[in-house]
C-alpha positions as CSV (number, residue, x, y, z in Angstrom):
1,M,-6.2,-24.5,-24.7
2,P,-3.2,-23.1,-22.5
3,R,-3.3,-23.3,-18.7
4,R,-4.8,-20.0,-17.3
5,F,-3.0,-18.3,-14.7
6,P,-4.7,-17.9,-11.5
7,G,-5.3,-14.3,-11.2
8,S,-5.1,-13.5,-14.9
9,T,-8.4,-11.5,-14.9
10,W,-8.2,-8.1,-15.9
11,P,-10.7,-5.4,-16.8
12,R,-10.7,-5.1,-20.8
13,R,-12.2,-2.8,-22.6
14,G,-12.3,-1.4,-26.4
15,L,-11.2,-2.3,-29.8
16,A,-7.2,-2.2,-29.2
17,E,-7.4,-5.0,-26.9
18,A,-9.2,-7.3,-29.6
19,V,-6.9,-6.2,-32.0
20,F,-3.9,-7.2,-30.0
21,D,-5.5,-10.4,-29.1
22,A,-6.2,-11.3,-32.6
23,L,-2.7,-10.6,-33.8
24,N,-1.2,-12.5,-31.1
25,A,-3.4,-15.7,-32.0
26,Q,-2.2,-15.7,-35.7
27,L,1.3,-15.1,-34.4
28,E,0.6,-18.3,-32.1
29,Q,-1.0,-20.4,-35.1
30,R,2.3,-19.7,-37.7
31,G,4.6,-21.2,-34.7
32,L,6.2,-17.5,-34.0
33,V,5.5,-17.6,-30.3
34,I,8.5,-19.5,-28.8
35,K,7.1,-20.0,-24.9
36,A,10.3,-20.8,-23.5
37,G,9.9,-17.9,-21.1
38,T,7.9,-15.0,-20.6
39,L,9.9,-11.8,-19.7
40,I,8.1,-9.1,-17.5
41,D,8.7,-5.9,-17.0
42,A,7.2,-2.2,-16.9
43,T,8.0,1.4,-18.6
44,L,6.4,4.8,-17.8
45,V,4.7,6.5,-20.6
46,E,4.8,10.4,-20.4
47,A,0.9,11.7,-20.7
48,D,-0.3,14.0,-23.1
49,V,-2.3,16.2,-20.9
50,K,-1.1,18.9,-18.9
51,R,0.1,17.8,-15.4
52,P,-2.4,19.7,-12.8
53,P,-0.7,21.8,-10.2
54,M,0.2,19.9,-7.2
55,R,-1.6,22.5,-5.0
56,D,-4.9,21.4,-6.8
57,G,-4.4,17.6,-6.0
58,E,-2.9,14.7,-8.2
59,V,-5.9,14.2,-10.5
60,S,-6.0,15.5,-14.1
61,E,-9.8,16.4,-14.9
62,R,-9.3,15.8,-18.7
63,D,-7.9,12.3,-18.1
64,P,-8.3,11.0,-14.6
65,T,-6.9,7.7,-15.1
66,V,-3.3,9.4,-15.3
67,G,-1.3,9.7,-12.1
68,F,2.4,10.7,-10.6
69,T,5.2,8.5,-9.4
70,R,8.9,9.1,-9.0
71,R,11.5,8.6,-11.6
72,G,14.8,8.9,-10.0
73,Q,14.5,12.1,-7.6
74,R,12.0,13.9,-10.1
75,S,8.1,13.3,-10.2
76,F,6.9,11.7,-13.4
77,F,3.0,12.3,-14.6
78,G,1.7,9.7,-16.7
79,Y,1.0,5.9,-17.2
80,K,3.1,2.7,-17.0
81,A,3.0,0.0,-19.6
82,H,3.0,-3.6,-18.1
83,L,4.5,-6.0,-20.6
84,A,4.9,-9.7,-21.1
85,V,8.1,-10.5,-23.8
86,D,8.2,-13.8,-25.3
87,Q,12.0,-15.2,-24.7
88,G,13.6,-15.5,-27.9
89,S,11.2,-13.9,-30.0
90,D,10.8,-10.5,-28.4
91,L,7.3,-10.6,-29.5
92,I,5.0,-9.0,-27.0
93,R,2.4,-11.5,-25.6
94,K,0.6,-9.2,-23.0
95,A,0.6,-5.6,-22.6
96,I,-1.6,-3.2,-19.8
97,L,-1.5,0.4,-19.5
98,T,-2.2,1.7,-16.1
99,S,-1.9,4.8,-14.1
100,A,1.9,5.2,-13.2
101,D,1.5,5.1,-9.7
102,I,0.2,1.2,-9.8
103,G,3.0,-0.9,-9.0
104,E,4.6,-4.0,-11.4
105,S,3.4,-6.4,-8.7
106,I,-0.2,-5.4,-9.1
107,A,-0.5,-5.8,-12.6
108,A,1.8,-9.2,-12.6
109,D,-0.3,-11.9,-12.5
110,A,-2.7,-10.6,-15.6
111,L,0.7,-10.7,-17.7
112,I,1.4,-14.4,-17.4
113,C,0.0,-16.3,-20.2
114,G,-0.1,-19.6,-18.2
115,D,1.6,-21.9,-21.3
116,E,5.1,-20.6,-21.0
117,A,7.8,-22.9,-19.4
118,A,9.1,-20.0,-17.2
119,V,8.7,-16.4,-16.0
120,L,11.3,-14.0,-15.8
121,A,11.1,-10.6,-13.7
122,D,12.9,-8.3,-11.1
123,K,12.7,-7.9,-7.5
124,A,9.5,-5.7,-8.1
125,Y,7.7,-8.7,-8.6
126,E,8.7,-10.8,-6.1
127,S,5.4,-12.5,-3.9
128,L,5.4,-15.9,-2.1
129,E,1.7,-16.3,-3.2
130,R,3.0,-15.8,-6.8
131,R,6.0,-18.3,-6.6
132,E,3.6,-20.6,-5.0
133,A,1.0,-20.2,-7.8
134,L,3.5,-20.8,-10.6
135,A,5.0,-23.8,-9.0
136,E,1.4,-25.4,-8.4
137,I,0.7,-24.9,-12.6
138,G,4.3,-26.3,-13.3
139,I,5.7,-22.8,-14.6
140,T,9.7,-22.2,-13.7
141,D,10.0,-19.5,-11.3
142,R,13.0,-17.0,-12.5
143,I,11.8,-13.9,-10.3
144,V,14.7,-12.2,-8.7
145,H,14.9,-12.4,-5.0
146,R,14.7,-9.7,-2.6
147,R,16.7,-9.2,0.2
148,H,15.3,-8.8,3.5
149,Q,17.1,-7.1,6.3
150,A,15.6,-8.9,8.8
151,K,17.5,-12.0,7.8
152,R,20.7,-13.2,5.6
153,Q,20.0,-13.9,2.1
154,P,20.9,-17.6,1.3
155,S,23.8,-18.4,-0.9
156,W,21.7,-20.0,-3.8
157,H,19.5,-16.9,-3.8
158,K,22.5,-14.9,-4.9
159,W,23.4,-17.2,-7.5
160,M,19.9,-17.6,-8.9
161,N,19.8,-13.4,-9.2
162,L,23.0,-13.9,-10.9
163,A,21.6,-16.2,-13.8
164,I,18.3,-14.1,-14.0
165,T,19.2,-10.5,-14.0
166,P,21.3,-10.7,-17.8
167,L,18.3,-12.8,-19.3
168,R,15.2,-10.4,-18.1
169,G,17.7,-7.1,-18.3
170,Q,17.5,-7.1,-22.3
171,T,13.5,-7.0,-21.8
172,L,12.8,-3.2,-21.7
173,E,16.4,-2.3,-23.3
174,D,15.3,-4.4,-26.8
175,L,11.7,-2.6,-26.6
176,R,13.3,0.8,-26.2
177,H,15.0,0.3,-29.5
178,H,11.8,-0.7,-31.5
179,E,10.6,1.9,-34.1
180,A,7.1,0.9,-33.4
181,P,5.3,2.6,-30.7
182,L,4.5,-0.2,-27.8
183,P,1.1,-1.7,-28.5
184,V,-1.0,-0.5,-25.6
185,P,-4.3,0.8,-25.5
186,A,-4.9,4.4,-26.2
187,R,-6.1,5.1,-22.7
188,A,-5.3,3.6,-19.2
189,L,-7.6,1.1,-17.6
190,P,-8.7,2.2,-14.3
191,R,-7.3,1.6,-11.1
192,P,-7.9,-1.8,-9.6
193,D,-8.8,-2.3,-5.9
194,P,-5.2,-2.8,-3.9
195,Q,-6.6,-6.1,-2.4
196,P,-5.0,-9.0,-3.5
197,L,-6.2,-10.5,-6.5
198,P,-9.2,-12.9,-5.9
199,A,-8.4,-15.8,-8.1
200,L,-4.9,-16.0,-6.3
201,A,-6.3,-15.9,-2.7
202,A,-8.7,-18.4,-3.7
203,L,-6.1,-20.5,-4.8
204,H,-4.8,-21.0,-1.3
205,G,-8.3,-21.0,0.2
206,H,-9.1,-17.7,1.8
207,E,-10.9,-14.6,0.4
208,P,-8.9,-11.4,0.2
209,A,-9.1,-9.1,2.9
210,K,-11.7,-6.4,3.1
211,G,-11.3,-3.0,3.7
């Protein structure tokens, strides 16, 4: 049985997820999943429903799971597909569809499979708790280090980022050229509680903050 990453629980529903899991199980049984690393990233998916006028609020009556975010200087109305890709085979091991306004880091822990050798992701996924959790279960941390204005970035952070960036940069670039659509559920999952994931908090001996 693969190791389970703390914080990997995410609400599931519907037939699409069950079929996706069954397909992945068959790929694993045939030895097609390399598990040398999991590349985590996200891409925006435009909504089919008409965007509501901003003066009437940001919730669509036809699909309240759709949300707004920014793409460059323009607003974007739709979903965000959070993806976990097997390094080397380019197989999608996990996929979560949320409202576009859900940050990458919120869905990150649910994308970590627990049996990969390493996790590669950009600086949007950086979290001290996440780095510690990966180290505790023996998964190599290859998350890009964010530069903090308050202190000087160590030289080894820069060298690590240079090594990681070309590897993880190919994730969505390759996926955008796939002829098949992304294997994500037809409807987005409900917005999660914006508190830290309970399993991650429990890992470090405290409960998530309330309120």
